[in-house]
ROVEX-667921 format. One record per residue (C-alpha): x, y, z; residue number from 1; chain. Coordinates in steps of 0.02 Angstrom, whole numbers, padded with zeros to 5 digits. Each point is the difference from the previous one (the first is absolute). Layout:
BEGIN
R       xx       yy       zz   pos   unit
R        X        Y        Z   NUM      A
...
end
This chain:
BEGIN
R       xx       yy       zz   pos   unit
R    00000    00000    00000     1      A
R    00056    00176   -00038     2      A
R   -00027    00067    00175     3      A
R    00103    00133    00086     4      A
R    00129   -00082    00112     5      A
R   -00063    00073    00163     6      A
R   -00179   -00065   -00009     7      A
R    00059   -00175    00043     8      A
R    00034    00063    00176     9      A
R   -00170    00084    00019    10      A
R   -00087   -00109    00128    11      A
R   -00171    00070   -00043    12      A
R    00016   -00016   -00189    13      A
R   -00137   -00132   -00020    14      A
R   -00117    00101    00111    15      A
R    00029    00156   -00104    16      A
R   -00032   -00100   -00158    17      A
R   -00164   -00066    00071    18      A
R   -00066    00175    00039    19      A
R    00081    00116   -00128    20      A
R   -00098   -00018   -00162    21      A
R    00107    00106   -00118    22      A
R    00188   -00007   -00020    23      A
R    00038   -00096    00161    24      A
R    00185   -00002   -00048    25      A
R    00004    00190    00021    26      A
R   -00093   -00014    00165    27      A
R    00131   -00124    00062    28      A
R    00141    00115   -00055    29      A
R   -00082    00144    00095    30      A
R   -00027   -00105    00157    31      A
R    00184   -00049   -00010    32      A
R    00057    00180   -00025    33      A
R   -00114    00071    00135    34      A
R    00020   -00131    00138    35      A
R    00111   -00143   -00063    36      A
R   -00165   -00096    00009    37      A
R   -00002    00018    00190    38      A
R   -00179    00020    00062    39      A
R    00054    00087    00161    40      A
R    00111    00132   -00084    41      A
R   -00027    00178    00063    42      A
R    00089    00163   -00026    43      A
R    00003    00163    00098    44      A
R   -00122    00087   -00117    45      A
R   -00140   -00121    00045    46      A
R    00016   -00106   -00156    47      A
R   -00042   -00177    00051    48      A
R   -00007   -00177   -00063    49      A
R    00041   -00088   -00163    50      A
R   -00045    00147   -00112    51      A
R    00044    00136    00127    52      A
R   -00175    00073    00007    53      A
R   -00013    00162    00097    54      A
R   -00097   -00009    00162    55      A
R   -00117    00078    00044    56      A
R   -00017    00071   -00177    57      A
R   -00041   -00172   -00073    58      A
R   -00106   -00065    00145    59      A
R   -00151    00006   -00117    60      A
R    00081   -00127   -00116    61      A
R    00013   -00128    00139    62      A
R   -00180    00033    00052    63      A
R   -00056   -00017   -00182    64      A
R    00069   -00178   -00009    65      A
R   -00074   -00054    00167    66      A
R    00157    00023    00105    67      A
R    00042    00117    00142    68      A
R    00144    00123   -00028    69      A
R    00080   -00084    00152    70      A
R    00020   -00153   -00113    71      A
R    00127    00090   -00112    72      A
R    00128   -00139    00033    73      A
R   -00120   -00137   -00054    74      A
R    00062   -00046   -00175    75      A
R   -00174   -00033   -00071    76      A
R   -00071    00163    00067    77      A
R    00152    00098   -00060    78      A
R   -00005   -00073   -00175    79      A
R   -00188    00023   -00017    80      A
R    00013    00181    00062    81      A
R    00144    00034   -00121    82      A
R   -00101   -00077   -00142    83      A
R   -00144    00117    00045    84      A
R    00121    00147   -00009    85      A
R    00065   -00062   -00168    86      A
R   -00178   -00015   -00068    87      A
R   -00027    00185    00036    88      A
R    00171    00072   -00037    89      A
R    00101   -00126   -00101    90      A
R    00186   -00009    00037    91      A
R    00012    00188    00041    92      A
R    00002   -00021    00190    93      A
R    00160   -00102   -00018    94      A
R    00083    00106   -00132    95      A
R    00182    00042    00033    96      A
end
């Protein structure tokens, strides 16, 4: 397979593939870049989880997928919330 080298070490790759309906390879690359695919990753600015969603700014995304914002480190909740963000904004929130 012609996959980027790093995705083989993304522990949540299959979960991302099961939730992300368009271009899951790009979603995996972003999860790797943002958090090294570590669900509990946080930074000082409040960015949290696999896709470094901003809390409390993105609390509504977690609520929209039936999760609590306190579940930001739950891989399924984080991926579903990030997918919701992608549906509304495309890749822009993760643009470099």
